All heavy atoms as TSV, in Angstrom:
chain	resi	resn	atom	element	x	y	z
A	1	TYR	N	N	35.255	-158.262	-145.605
A	1	TYR	CA	C	36.328	-158.932	-144.881
A	1	TYR	C	C	37.455	-159.334	-145.825
A	1	TYR	O	O	38.617	-159.164	-145.507
A	1	TYR	CB	C	35.758	-160.137	-144.147
A	1	TYR	CG	C	36.766	-160.950	-143.402
A	1	TYR	CD1	C	37.403	-160.436	-142.288
A	1	TYR	CD2	C	37.079	-162.235	-143.813
A	1	TYR	CE1	C	38.328	-161.175	-141.599
A	1	TYR	CE2	C	37.999	-162.989	-143.139
A	1	TYR	CZ	C	38.628	-162.463	-142.033
A	1	TYR	OH	O	39.543	-163.200	-141.356
A	2	SER	N	N	37.121	-159.855	-146.982
A	2	SER	CA	C	38.159	-160.308	-147.912
A	2	SER	C	C	38.974	-159.155	-148.479
A	2	SER	O	O	40.120	-159.359	-148.882
A	2	SER	CB	C	37.549	-161.126	-149.037
A	2	SER	OG	O	36.725	-160.310	-149.831
A	3	ASP	N	N	38.423	-157.955	-148.527
A	3	ASP	CA	C	39.198	-156.827	-149.041
A	3	ASP	C	C	40.336	-156.444	-148.102
A	3	ASP	O	O	41.386	-155.987	-148.535
A	3	ASP	CB	C	38.298	-155.635	-149.320
A	3	ASP	CG	C	37.578	-155.128	-148.088
A	3	ASP	OD1	O	37.367	-155.917	-147.150
A	3	ASP	OD2	O	37.212	-153.944	-148.071
A	4	ARG	N	N	40.158	-156.638	-146.805
A	4	ARG	CA	C	41.232	-156.360	-145.851
A	4	ARG	C	C	42.294	-157.458	-145.877
A	4	ARG	O	O	43.477	-157.184	-145.720
A	4	ARG	CB	C	40.682	-156.232	-144.433
A	4	ARG	CG	C	39.890	-154.942	-144.240
A	4	ARG	CD	C	39.470	-154.802	-142.825
A	4	ARG	NE	N	38.160	-155.471	-142.721
A	4	ARG	CZ	C	37.618	-155.866	-141.599
A	4	ARG	NH1	N	38.241	-155.699	-140.462
A	4	ARG	NH2	N	36.439	-156.435	-141.599
A	5	ILE	N	N	41.879	-158.675	-146.065
A	5	ILE	CA	C	42.799	-159.803	-146.063
A	5	ILE	C	C	43.640	-159.844	-147.331
A	5	ILE	O	O	44.792	-160.254	-147.301
A	5	ILE	CB	C	42.011	-161.131	-145.904
A	5	ILE	CG1	C	41.236	-161.131	-144.602
A	5	ILE	CG2	C	42.913	-162.333	-145.995
A	5	ILE	CD1	C	42.082	-161.043	-143.364
A	6	SER	N	N	43.093	-159.405	-148.434
A	6	SER	CA	C	43.776	-159.541	-149.722
A	6	SER	C	C	45.100	-158.786	-149.780
A	6	SER	O	O	45.949	-159.100	-150.611
A	6	SER	CB	C	42.872	-159.101	-150.858
A	6	SER	OG	O	42.578	-157.730	-150.740
A	7	LYS	N	N	45.304	-157.813	-148.913
A	7	LYS	CA	C	46.562	-157.078	-148.914
A	7	LYS	C	C	47.652	-157.800	-148.130
A	7	LYS	O	O	48.830	-157.700	-148.459
A	7	LYS	CB	C	46.346	-155.684	-148.337
A	7	LYS	CG	C	45.452	-154.825	-149.197
A	7	LYS	CD	C	45.218	-153.477	-148.601
A	7	LYS	CE	C	44.262	-152.694	-149.477
A	7	LYS	NZ	N	43.954	-151.389	-148.919
A	8	LEU	N	N	47.285	-158.520	-147.093
A	8	LEU	CA	C	48.265	-159.203	-146.253
A	8	LEU	C	C	48.482	-160.660	-146.628
A	8	LEU	O	O	49.577	-161.191	-146.472
A	8	LEU	CB	C	47.832	-159.127	-144.786
A	8	LEU	CG	C	47.705	-157.744	-144.180
A	8	LEU	CD1	C	47.131	-157.821	-142.788
A	8	LEU	CD2	C	49.059	-157.068	-144.169
A	9	ALA	N	N	47.462	-161.312	-147.086
A	9	ALA	CA	C	47.518	-162.748	-147.328
A	9	ALA	C	C	48.550	-163.161	-148.389
A	9	ALA	O	O	49.208	-164.192	-148.203
A	9	ALA	CB	C	46.141	-163.273	-147.681
A	10	PRO	N	N	48.733	-162.427	-149.487
A	10	PRO	CA	C	49.769	-162.851	-150.436
A	10	PRO	C	C	51.169	-162.878	-149.822
A	10	PRO	O	O	51.965	-163.756	-150.121
A	10	PRO	CB	C	49.678	-161.814	-151.561
A	10	PRO	CG	C	48.282	-161.346	-151.512
A	10	PRO	CD	C	47.923	-161.340	-150.049
A	11	ASP	N	N	51.446	-161.939	-148.928
A	11	ASP	CA	C	52.746	-161.930	-148.262
A	11	ASP	C	C	52.877	-163.111	-147.306
A	11	ASP	O	O	53.938	-163.719	-147.207
A	11	ASP	CB	C	52.946	-160.614	-147.521
A	11	ASP	CG	C	54.373	-160.426	-147.063
A	11	ASP	OD1	O	55.283	-160.722	-147.870
A	11	ASP	OD2	O	54.583	-160.001	-145.919
A	12	VAL	N	N	51.804	-163.444	-146.625
A	12	VAL	CA	C	51.806	-164.611	-145.739
A	12	VAL	C	C	52.033	-165.878	-146.558
A	12	VAL	O	O	52.841	-166.738	-146.177
A	12	VAL	CB	C	50.493	-164.702	-144.937
A	12	VAL	CG1	C	50.406	-166.002	-144.187
A	12	VAL	CG2	C	50.366	-163.520	-143.986
A	13	LEU	N	N	51.363	-165.988	-147.677
A	13	LEU	CA	C	51.530	-167.156	-148.538
A	13	LEU	C	C	52.950	-167.242	-149.073
A	13	LEU	O	O	53.533	-168.329	-149.142
A	13	LEU	CB	C	50.527	-167.129	-149.688
A	13	LEU	CG	C	50.562	-168.330	-150.622
A	13	LEU	CD1	C	50.228	-169.613	-149.861
A	13	LEU	CD2	C	49.587	-168.130	-151.762
A	14	ARG	N	N	53.526	-166.127	-149.424
A	14	ARG	CA	C	54.905	-166.096	-149.916
A	14	ARG	C	C	55.869	-166.628	-148.856
A	14	ARG	O	O	56.750	-167.435	-149.139
A	14	ARG	CB	C	55.301	-164.675	-150.306
A	14	ARG	CG	C	56.716	-164.540	-150.835
A	14	ARG	CD	C	57.074	-163.089	-151.099
A	14	ARG	NE	N	56.972	-162.261	-149.920
A	14	ARG	CZ	C	57.917	-162.147	-148.988
A	14	ARG	NH1	N	59.035	-162.834	-149.085
A	14	ARG	NH2	N	57.760	-161.331	-147.956
A	15	LYS	N	N	55.674	-166.205	-147.615
A	15	LYS	CA	C	56.542	-166.669	-146.528
A	15	LYS	C	C	56.317	-168.148	-146.224
A	15	LYS	O	O	57.261	-168.873	-145.914
A	15	LYS	CB	C	56.317	-165.825	-145.280
A	15	LYS	CG	C	56.837	-164.418	-145.439
A	15	LYS	CD	C	56.631	-163.594	-144.206
A	15	LYS	CE	C	57.169	-162.189	-144.427
A	15	LYS	NZ	N	57.030	-161.363	-143.235
A	16	MET	N	N	55.073	-168.590	-146.310
A	16	MET	CA	C	54.773	-170.000	-146.045
A	16	MET	C	C	55.278	-170.902	-147.179
A	16	MET	O	O	55.619	-172.054	-146.946
A	16	MET	CB	C	53.283	-170.200	-145.836
A	16	MET	CG	C	52.743	-169.552	-144.579
A	16	MET	SD	S	53.566	-170.078	-143.067
A	16	MET	CE	C	53.159	-171.799	-143.024
A	17	ALA	N	N	55.325	-170.388	-148.385
A	17	ALA	CA	C	55.808	-171.180	-149.515
A	17	ALA	C	C	57.284	-171.533	-149.346
A	17	ALA	O	O	57.723	-172.602	-149.779
A	17	ALA	CB	C	55.594	-170.426	-150.822
A	18	LYS	N	N	58.038	-170.657	-148.693
A	18	LYS	CA	C	59.453	-170.927	-148.462
A	18	LYS	C	C	59.661	-172.148	-147.586
A	18	LYS	O	O	60.604	-172.909	-147.772
A	18	LYS	CB	C	60.126	-169.721	-147.820
A	18	LYS	CG	C	60.276	-168.544	-148.725
A	18	LYS	CD	C	60.955	-167.411	-147.998
A	18	LYS	CE	C	61.095	-166.192	-148.870
A	18	LYS	NZ	N	61.726	-165.074	-148.149
A	19	SER	N	N	58.786	-172.332	-146.612
A	19	SER	CA	C	58.966	-173.438	-145.666
A	19	SER	C	C	58.039	-174.617	-145.971
A	19	SER	O	O	57.929	-175.526	-145.148
A	19	SER	CB	C	58.727	-172.938	-144.244
A	19	SER	OG	O	57.384	-172.532	-144.080
A	20	PHE	N	N	57.382	-174.607	-147.104
A	20	PHE	CA	C	56.404	-175.648	-147.432
A	20	PHE	C	C	56.959	-177.072	-147.319
A	20	PHE	O	O	56.330	-177.923	-146.703
A	20	PHE	CB	C	55.829	-175.415	-148.829
A	20	PHE	CG	C	54.723	-176.356	-149.198
A	20	PHE	CD1	C	53.413	-176.074	-148.858
A	20	PHE	CD2	C	54.993	-177.540	-149.881
A	20	PHE	CE1	C	52.388	-176.934	-149.192
A	20	PHE	CE2	C	53.972	-178.411	-150.220
A	20	PHE	CZ	C	52.672	-178.108	-149.868
A	21	PRO	N	N	58.118	-177.382	-147.889
A	21	PRO	CA	C	58.598	-178.776	-147.828
A	21	PRO	C	C	58.875	-179.282	-146.412
A	21	PRO	O	O	58.823	-180.480	-146.163
A	21	PRO	CB	C	59.895	-178.747	-148.645
A	21	PRO	CG	C	59.781	-177.551	-149.503
A	21	PRO	CD	C	58.980	-176.559	-148.723
A	22	ASP	N	N	59.151	-178.387	-145.484
A	22	ASP	CA	C	59.513	-178.781	-144.121
A	22	ASP	C	C	58.326	-178.829	-143.164
A	22	ASP	O	O	58.497	-179.211	-142.007
A	22	ASP	CB	C	60.555	-177.812	-143.558
A	22	ASP	CG	C	61.799	-177.772	-144.431
A	22	ASP	OD1	O	62.167	-178.828	-144.981
A	22	ASP	OD2	O	62.392	-176.689	-144.560
A	23	GLU	N	N	57.154	-178.444	-143.615
A	23	GLU	CA	C	55.991	-178.351	-142.733
A	23	GLU	C	C	55.299	-179.707	-142.565
A	23	GLU	O	O	55.486	-180.623	-143.361
A	23	GLU	CB	C	54.980	-177.341	-143.287
A	23	GLU	CG	C	55.489	-175.925	-143.362
A	23	GLU	CD	C	55.712	-175.282	-142.008
A	23	GLU	OE1	O	55.203	-175.807	-141.002
A	23	GLU	OE2	O	56.401	-174.255	-141.967
A	24	GLU	N	N	54.473	-179.792	-141.518
A	24	GLU	CA	C	53.653	-180.972	-141.283
A	24	GLU	C	C	52.529	-181.027	-142.324
A	24	GLU	O	O	52.203	-180.024	-142.956
A	24	GLU	CB	C	53.033	-180.920	-139.884
A	24	GLU	CG	C	54.046	-180.972	-138.768
A	24	GLU	CD	C	54.714	-182.325	-138.654
A	24	GLU	OE1	O	54.033	-183.352	-138.907
A	24	GLU	OE2	O	55.906	-182.361	-138.338
A	25	THR	N	N	51.927	-182.179	-142.465
A	25	THR	CA	C	50.888	-182.381	-143.473
A	25	THR	C	C	49.710	-181.436	-143.280
A	25	THR	O	O	49.210	-180.845	-144.250
A	25	THR	CB	C	50.395	-183.838	-143.441
A	25	THR	OG1	O	51.513	-184.703	-143.642
A	25	THR	CG2	C	49.363	-184.087	-144.521
A	26	ILE	N	N	49.253	-181.255	-142.057
A	26	ILE	CA	C	48.095	-180.383	-141.805
A	26	ILE	C	C	48.407	-178.931	-142.169
A	26	ILE	O	O	47.550	-178.209	-142.678
A	26	ILE	CB	C	47.603	-180.521	-140.340
A	26	ILE	CG1	C	46.265	-179.843	-140.168
A	26	ILE	CG2	C	48.618	-179.987	-139.372
A	26	ILE	CD1	C	45.130	-180.579	-140.807
A	27	VAL	N	N	49.646	-178.514	-141.945
A	27	VAL	CA	C	50.050	-177.149	-142.307
A	27	VAL	C	C	50.097	-177.005	-143.829
A	27	VAL	O	O	49.678	-175.987	-144.373
A	27	VAL	CB	C	51.403	-176.800	-141.666
A	27	VAL	CG1	C	51.863	-175.413	-142.074
A	27	VAL	CG2	C	51.324	-176.905	-140.150
A	28	LYS	N	N	50.579	-178.039	-144.497
A	28	LYS	CA	C	50.597	-178.013	-145.964
A	28	LYS	C	C	49.188	-177.898	-146.523
A	28	LYS	O	O	48.954	-177.164	-147.489
A	28	LYS	CB	C	51.266	-179.275	-146.506
A	28	LYS	CG	C	52.751	-179.322	-146.252
A	28	LYS	CD	C	53.339	-180.602	-146.777
A	28	LYS	CE	C	54.818	-180.680	-146.473
A	28	LYS	NZ	N	55.431	-181.913	-146.952
A	29	HIS	N	N	48.250	-178.590	-145.907
A	29	HIS	CA	C	46.855	-178.488	-146.356
A	29	HIS	C	C	46.333	-177.068	-146.188
A	29	HIS	O	O	45.618	-176.551	-147.060
A	29	HIS	CB	C	45.979	-179.462	-145.583
A	29	HIS	CG	C	46.209	-180.885	-145.940
A	29	HIS	ND1	N	45.668	-181.917	-145.228
A	29	HIS	CD2	C	46.917	-181.473	-146.940
A	29	HIS	CE1	C	46.031	-183.059	-145.753
A	29	HIS	NE2	N	46.802	-182.811	-146.801
A	30	GLN	N	N	46.679	-176.427	-145.089
A	30	GLN	CA	C	46.219	-175.064	-144.860
A	30	GLN	C	C	46.886	-174.070	-145.810
A	30	GLN	O	O	46.262	-173.095	-146.233
A	30	GLN	CB	C	46.462	-174.662	-143.405
A	30	GLN	CG	C	45.583	-175.396	-142.426
A	30	GLN	CD	C	44.111	-175.212	-142.726
A	30	GLN	OE1	O	43.646	-174.103	-142.994
A	30	GLN	NE2	N	43.363	-176.306	-142.706
A	31	ILE	N	N	48.137	-174.319	-146.152
A	31	ILE	CA	C	48.814	-173.466	-147.130
A	31	ILE	C	C	48.134	-173.588	-148.492
A	31	ILE	O	O	47.892	-172.594	-149.175
A	31	ILE	CB	C	50.313	-173.822	-147.218
A	31	ILE	CG1	C	51.022	-173.480	-145.899
A	31	ILE	CG2	C	50.974	-173.097	-148.382
A	31	ILE	CD1	C	52.438	-174.008	-145.808
A	32	LEU	N	N	47.801	-174.806	-148.872
A	32	LEU	CA	C	47.083	-175.018	-150.134
A	32	LEU	C	C	45.700	-174.387	-150.103
A	32	LEU	O	O	45.235	-173.835	-151.105
A	32	LEU	CB	C	46.979	-176.508	-150.439
A	32	LEU	CG	C	48.275	-177.189	-150.825
A	32	LEU	CD1	C	48.092	-178.696	-150.880
A	32	LEU	CD2	C	48.759	-176.662	-152.159
A	33	ASN	N	N	45.049	-174.460	-148.958
A	33	ASN	CA	C	43.742	-173.839	-148.788
A	33	ASN	C	C	43.840	-172.327	-148.963
A	33	ASN	O	O	43.030	-171.715	-149.669
A	33	ASN	CB	C	43.189	-174.206	-147.408
A	33	ASN	CG	C	41.759	-173.803	-147.221
A	33	ASN	OD1	O	41.058	-173.496	-148.162
A	33	ASN	ND2	N	41.319	-173.813	-145.984
A	34	LEU	N	N	44.832	-171.718	-148.345
A	34	LEU	CA	C	45.038	-170.277	-148.490
A	34	LEU	C	C	45.349	-169.917	-149.937
A	34	LEU	O	O	44.819	-168.925	-150.464
A	34	LEU	CB	C	46.171	-169.812	-147.570
A	34	LEU	CG	C	46.568	-168.348	-147.686
A	34	LEU	CD1	C	45.409	-167.433	-147.287
A	34	LEU	CD2	C	47.790	-168.064	-146.841
A	35	ALA	N	N	46.171	-170.713	-150.584
A	35	ALA	CA	C	46.514	-170.443	-151.986
A	35	ALA	C	C	45.280	-170.489	-152.878
A	35	ALA	O	O	45.087	-169.618	-153.733
A	35	ALA	CB	C	47.559	-171.444	-152.463
A	36	ALA	N	N	44.444	-171.483	-152.678
A	36	ALA	CA	C	43.230	-171.597	-153.487
A	36	ALA	C	C	42.288	-170.424	-153.251
A	36	ALA	O	O	41.715	-169.870	-154.200
A	36	ALA	CB	C	42.527	-172.906	-153.181
A	37	LYS	N	N	42.129	-170.028	-152.005
A	37	LYS	CA	C	41.250	-168.894	-151.698
A	37	LYS	C	C	41.790	-167.602	-152.293
A	37	LYS	O	O	41.023	-166.786	-152.817
A	37	LYS	CB	C	41.092	-168.754	-150.191
A	37	LYS	CG	C	40.218	-169.826	-149.586
A	37	LYS	CD	C	40.070	-169.631	-148.092
A	37	LYS	CE	C	39.189	-170.717	-147.489
A	37	LYS	NZ	N	39.002	-170.530	-146.048
A	38	LEU	N	N	43.098	-167.399	-152.215
A	38	LEU	CA	C	43.677	-166.193	-152.792
A	38	LEU	C	C	43.530	-166.171	-154.303
A	38	LEU	O	O	43.320	-165.117	-154.894
A	38	LEU	CB	C	45.151	-166.081	-152.419
A	38	LEU	CG	C	45.431	-165.598	-151.022
A	38	LEU	CD1	C	46.927	-165.607	-150.763
A	38	LEU	CD2	C	44.879	-164.215	-150.809
A	39	TYR	N	N	43.642	-167.322	-154.916
A	39	TYR	CA	C	43.496	-167.383	-156.369
A	39	TYR	C	C	42.075	-167.010	-156.789
A	39	TYR	O	O	41.879	-166.323	-157.784
A	39	TYR	CB	C	43.865	-168.773	-156.887
A	39	TYR	CG	C	43.874	-168.837	-158.385
A	39	TYR	CD1	C	44.901	-168.246	-159.102
A	39	TYR	CD2	C	42.863	-169.464	-159.081
A	39	TYR	CE1	C	44.920	-168.281	-160.485
A	39	TYR	CE2	C	42.871	-169.508	-160.458
A	39	TYR	CZ	C	43.897	-168.916	-161.153
A	39	TYR	OH	O	43.906	-168.942	-162.523
A	40	VAL	N	N	41.102	-167.428	-156.011
A	40	VAL	CA	C	39.715	-167.099	-156.326
A	40	VAL	C	C	39.456	-165.607	-156.141
A	40	VAL	O	O	38.781	-164.974	-156.948
A	40	VAL	CB	C	38.754	-167.941	-155.465
A	40	VAL	CG1	C	37.332	-167.439	-155.563
A	40	VAL	CG2	C	38.827	-169.400	-155.863
A	41	VAL	N	N	40.021	-165.031	-155.085
A	41	VAL	CA	C	39.770	-163.625	-154.768
A	41	VAL	C	C	40.540	-162.689	-155.686
A	41	VAL	O	O	40.008	-161.692	-156.157
A	41	VAL	CB	C	40.120	-163.335	-153.286
A	41	VAL	CG1	C	40.065	-161.858	-152.979
A	41	VAL	CG2	C	39.182	-164.095	-152.380
A	42	ASN	N	N	41.826	-163.014	-155.940
A	42	ASN	CA	C	42.671	-162.094	-156.694
A	42	ASN	C	C	43.642	-162.888	-157.569
A	42	ASN	O	O	44.821	-163.000	-157.255
A	42	ASN	CB	C	43.429	-161.178	-155.726
A	42	ASN	CG	C	44.128	-160.049	-156.426
A	42	ASN	OD1	O	44.088	-159.937	-157.640
A	42	ASN	ND2	N	44.785	-159.211	-155.651
A	43	ALA	N	N	43.155	-163.406	-158.656
A	43	ALA	CA	C	43.956	-164.282	-159.512
A	43	ALA	C	C	45.095	-163.536	-160.214
A	43	ALA	O	O	46.172	-164.093	-160.405
A	43	ALA	CB	C	43.072	-164.961	-160.541
A	44	LYS	N	N	44.875	-162.299	-160.593
A	44	LYS	CA	C	45.909	-161.564	-161.319
A	44	LYS	C	C	47.157	-161.349	-160.486
A	44	LYS	O	O	48.268	-161.475	-160.979
A	44	LYS	CB	C	45.363	-160.215	-161.784
A	44	LYS	CG	C	44.372	-160.319	-162.903
A	44	LYS	CD	C	43.941	-158.959	-163.368
A	44	LYS	CE	C	42.926	-159.088	-164.498
A	44	LYS	NZ	N	42.497	-157.780	-164.990
A	45	GLN	N	N	46.984	-161.020	-159.229
A	45	GLN	CA	C	48.124	-160.718	-158.370
A	45	GLN	C	C	48.810	-161.986	-157.864
A	45	GLN	O	O	50.020	-161.991	-157.665
A	45	GLN	CB	C	47.684	-159.869	-157.178
A	45	GLN	CG	C	48.826	-159.475	-156.268
A	45	GLN	CD	C	48.351	-158.699	-155.062
A	45	GLN	OE1	O	47.164	-158.543	-154.852
A	45	GLN	NE2	N	49.281	-158.229	-154.264
A	46	THR	N	N	48.083	-163.045	-157.662
A	46	THR	CA	C	48.639	-164.216	-156.983
A	46	THR	C	C	48.838	-165.426	-157.886
A	46	THR	O	O	49.189	-166.500	-157.393
A	46	THR	CB	C	47.730	-164.616	-155.814
A	46	THR	OG1	O	46.435	-164.919	-156.309
A	46	THR	CG2	C	47.654	-163.524	-154.777
A	47	HIS	N	N	48.634	-165.278	-159.169
A	47	HIS	CA	C	48.701	-166.427	-160.075
A	47	HIS	C	C	50.036	-167.173	-159.989
A	47	HIS	O	O	50.065	-168.388	-159.830
A	47	HIS	CB	C	48.430	-165.986	-161.511
A	47	HIS	CG	C	48.626	-167.068	-162.520
A	47	HIS	ND1	N	47.753	-168.122	-162.629
A	47	HIS	CD2	C	49.613	-167.294	-163.422
A	47	HIS	CE1	C	48.178	-168.938	-163.573
A	47	HIS	NE2	N	49.306	-168.447	-164.066
A	48	LEU	N	N	51.136	-166.480	-160.113
A	48	LEU	CA	C	52.444	-167.137	-160.118
A	48	LEU	C	C	52.777	-167.762	-158.767
A	48	LEU	O	O	53.336	-168.859	-158.712
A	48	LEU	CB	C	53.533	-166.150	-160.519
A	48	LEU	CG	C	53.486	-165.684	-161.967
A	48	LEU	CD1	C	54.545	-164.621	-162.216
A	48	LEU	CD2	C	53.667	-166.850	-162.910
A	49	LEU	N	N	52.434	-167.084	-157.713
A	49	LEU	CA	C	52.696	-167.620	-156.374
A	49	LEU	C	C	51.869	-168.867	-156.115
A	49	LEU	O	O	52.380	-169.870	-155.591
A	49	LEU	CB	C	52.412	-166.552	-155.319
A	49	LEU	CG	C	52.674	-166.937	-153.872
A	49	LEU	CD1	C	54.119	-167.366	-153.669
A	49	LEU	CD2	C	52.329	-165.770	-152.962
A	50	VAL	N	N	50.608	-168.835	-156.491
A	50	VAL	CA	C	49.740	-170.002	-156.307
A	50	VAL	C	C	50.230	-171.156	-157.172
A	50	VAL	O	O	50.266	-172.310	-156.720
A	50	VAL	CB	C	48.275	-169.642	-156.630
A	50	VAL	CG1	C	47.406	-170.866	-156.695
A	50	VAL	CG2	C	47.747	-168.670	-155.593
A	51	GLN	N	N	50.642	-170.881	-158.370
A	51	GLN	CA	C	51.173	-171.920	-159.245
A	51	GLN	C	C	52.427	-172.542	-158.634
A	51	GLN	O	O	52.621	-173.761	-158.691
A	51	GLN	CB	C	51.482	-171.343	-160.621
A	51	GLN	CG	C	51.920	-172.361	-161.630
A	51	GLN	CD	C	52.155	-171.730	-162.991
A	51	GLN	OE1	O	52.128	-170.515	-163.151
A	51	GLN	NE2	N	52.398	-172.557	-163.972
A	52	TYR	N	N	53.279	-171.727	-158.028
A	52	TYR	CA	C	54.486	-172.224	-157.370
A	52	TYR	C	C	54.129	-173.146	-156.203
A	52	TYR	O	O	54.716	-174.228	-156.057
A	52	TYR	CB	C	55.322	-171.040	-156.889
A	52	TYR	CG	C	56.529	-171.433	-156.090
A	52	TYR	CD1	C	57.613	-172.056	-156.681
A	52	TYR	CD2	C	56.579	-171.185	-154.722
A	52	TYR	CE1	C	58.724	-172.419	-155.950
A	52	TYR	CE2	C	57.677	-171.547	-153.978
A	52	TYR	CZ	C	58.751	-172.159	-154.596
A	52	TYR	OH	O	59.849	-172.524	-153.855
A	53	VAL	N	N	53.167	-172.750	-155.383
A	53	VAL	CA	C	52.751	-173.574	-154.246
A	53	VAL	C	C	52.125	-174.878	-154.733
A	53	VAL	O	O	52.394	-175.951	-154.179
A	53	VAL	CB	C	51.780	-172.792	-153.330
A	53	VAL	CG1	C	51.177	-173.698	-152.269
A	53	VAL	CG2	C	52.496	-171.625	-152.674
A	54	PHE	N	N	51.321	-174.819	-155.768
A	54	PHE	CA	C	50.717	-176.036	-156.313
A	54	PHE	C	C	51.786	-176.987	-156.861
A	54	PHE	O	O	51.670	-178.195	-156.720
A	54	PHE	CB	C	49.694	-175.707	-157.389
A	54	PHE	CG	C	48.402	-175.145	-156.864
A	54	PHE	CD1	C	47.508	-174.545	-157.722
A	54	PHE	CD2	C	48.066	-175.224	-155.521
A	54	PHE	CE1	C	46.298	-174.035	-157.261
A	54	PHE	CE2	C	46.872	-174.723	-155.047
A	54	PHE	CZ	C	45.985	-174.125	-155.914
A	55	ASN	N	N	52.817	-176.445	-157.474
A	55	ASN	CA	C	53.907	-177.295	-157.957
A	55	ASN	C	C	54.683	-177.920	-156.802
A	55	ASN	O	O	55.123	-179.065	-156.906
A	55	ASN	CB	C	54.845	-176.513	-158.871
A	55	ASN	CG	C	54.282	-176.340	-160.254
A	55	ASN	OD1	O	53.481	-177.148	-160.708
A	55	ASN	ND2	N	54.681	-175.273	-160.923
A	56	LEU	N	N	54.874	-177.176	-155.732
A	56	LEU	CA	C	55.509	-177.754	-154.545
A	56	LEU	C	C	54.678	-178.921	-154.018
A	56	LEU	O	O	55.216	-179.968	-153.650
A	56	LEU	CB	C	55.662	-176.707	-153.445
A	56	LEU	CG	C	56.746	-175.671	-153.612
A	56	LEU	CD1	C	56.659	-174.621	-152.514
A	56	LEU	CD2	C	58.119	-176.315	-153.605
A	57	ALA	N	N	53.384	-178.742	-153.985
A	57	ALA	CA	C	52.497	-179.805	-153.490
A	57	ALA	C	C	52.468	-180.980	-154.456
A	57	ALA	O	O	52.374	-182.134	-154.031
A	57	ALA	CB	C	51.094	-179.254	-153.289
A	58	LYS	N	N	52.552	-180.697	-155.724
A	58	LYS	CA	C	52.503	-181.757	-156.730
A	58	LYS	C	C	53.661	-182.731	-156.584
A	58	LYS	O	O	53.489	-183.940	-156.741
A	58	LYS	CB	C	52.534	-181.116	-158.121
A	58	LYS	CG	C	52.475	-182.081	-159.272
A	58	LYS	CD	C	52.498	-181.295	-160.580
A	58	LYS	CE	C	52.518	-182.201	-161.772
A	58	LYS	NZ	N	52.581	-181.420	-163.026
A	59	TYR	N	N	54.824	-182.219	-156.240
A	59	TYR	CA	C	56.012	-183.063	-156.133
A	59	TYR	C	C	56.370	-183.404	-154.693
A	59	TYR	O	O	57.456	-183.892	-154.427
A	59	TYR	CB	C	57.204	-182.394	-156.830
A	59	TYR	CG	C	56.951	-182.257	-158.305
A	59	TYR	CD1	C	56.710	-181.016	-158.883
A	59	TYR	CD2	C	56.937	-183.376	-159.129
A	59	TYR	CE1	C	56.475	-180.896	-160.244
A	59	TYR	CE2	C	56.707	-183.268	-160.490
A	59	TYR	CZ	C	56.477	-182.028	-161.038
A	59	TYR	OH	O	56.224	-181.911	-162.370
A	60	ASP	N	N	55.459	-183.165	-153.770
A	60	ASP	CA	C	55.694	-183.502	-152.378
A	60	ASP	C	C	55.573	-185.017	-152.177
A	60	ASP	O	O	54.849	-185.695	-152.920
A	60	ASP	CB	C	54.655	-182.779	-151.498
A	60	ASP	CG	C	55.030	-182.815	-150.042
A	60	ASP	OD1	O	56.150	-182.408	-149.723
A	60	ASP	OD2	O	54.201	-183.253	-149.246
A	61	THR	N	N	56.278	-185.524	-151.191
A	61	THR	CA	C	56.240	-186.970	-150.953
A	61	THR	C	C	54.895	-187.444	-150.423
A	61	THR	O	O	54.516	-188.592	-150.611
A	61	THR	CB	C	57.346	-187.383	-149.982
A	61	THR	OG1	O	57.202	-186.643	-148.777
A	61	THR	CG2	C	58.715	-187.139	-150.581
A	62	ASN	N	N	54.170	-186.582	-149.749
A	62	ASN	CA	C	52.834	-186.915	-149.243
A	62	ASN	C	C	51.827	-186.638	-150.352
A	62	ASN	O	O	51.637	-185.501	-150.762
A	62	ASN	CB	C	52.519	-186.088	-148.009
A	62	ASN	CG	C	51.212	-186.474	-147.374
A	62	ASN	OD1	O	50.489	-187.301	-147.895
A	62	ASN	ND2	N	50.931	-185.868	-146.251
A	63	TYR	N	N	51.182	-187.648	-150.850
A	63	TYR	CA	C	50.278	-187.481	-151.986
A	63	TYR	C	C	48.899	-186.983	-151.605
A	63	TYR	O	O	48.063	-186.784	-152.465
A	63	TYR	CB	C	50.150	-188.786	-152.778
A	63	TYR	CG	C	49.718	-189.981	-151.972
A	63	TYR	CD1	C	48.388	-190.229	-151.729
A	63	TYR	CD2	C	50.657	-190.838	-151.427
A	63	TYR	CE1	C	47.972	-191.307	-150.979
A	63	TYR	CE2	C	50.264	-191.921	-150.673
A	63	TYR	CZ	C	48.936	-192.149	-150.466
A	63	TYR	OH	O	48.536	-193.219	-149.715
A	64	ASP	N	N	48.610	-186.794	-150.310
A	64	ASP	CA	C	47.313	-186.238	-149.906
A	64	ASP	C	C	47.273	-184.772	-150.252
A	64	ASP	O	O	46.307	-184.171	-150.470
A	64	ASP	CB	C	47.078	-186.414	-148.412
A	64	ASP	CG	C	46.719	-187.832	-148.059
A	64	ASP	OD1	O	46.261	-188.566	-148.940
A	64	ASP	OD2	O	46.910	-188.185	-146.895
């Protein structure tokens, strides 16, 4: 299952990263969840994107 998702999920994460600051808290949690899962599955391809999303979360006003 993860081999099929790994081709589409980085693009989904890229699109979600653009709107990260404007999203609701629960959506931000799911974006972070997707980023973490992608990093575990394919760290070489998604390292920079995941790092970008983590930095967005780090400086977000909601500390959860």
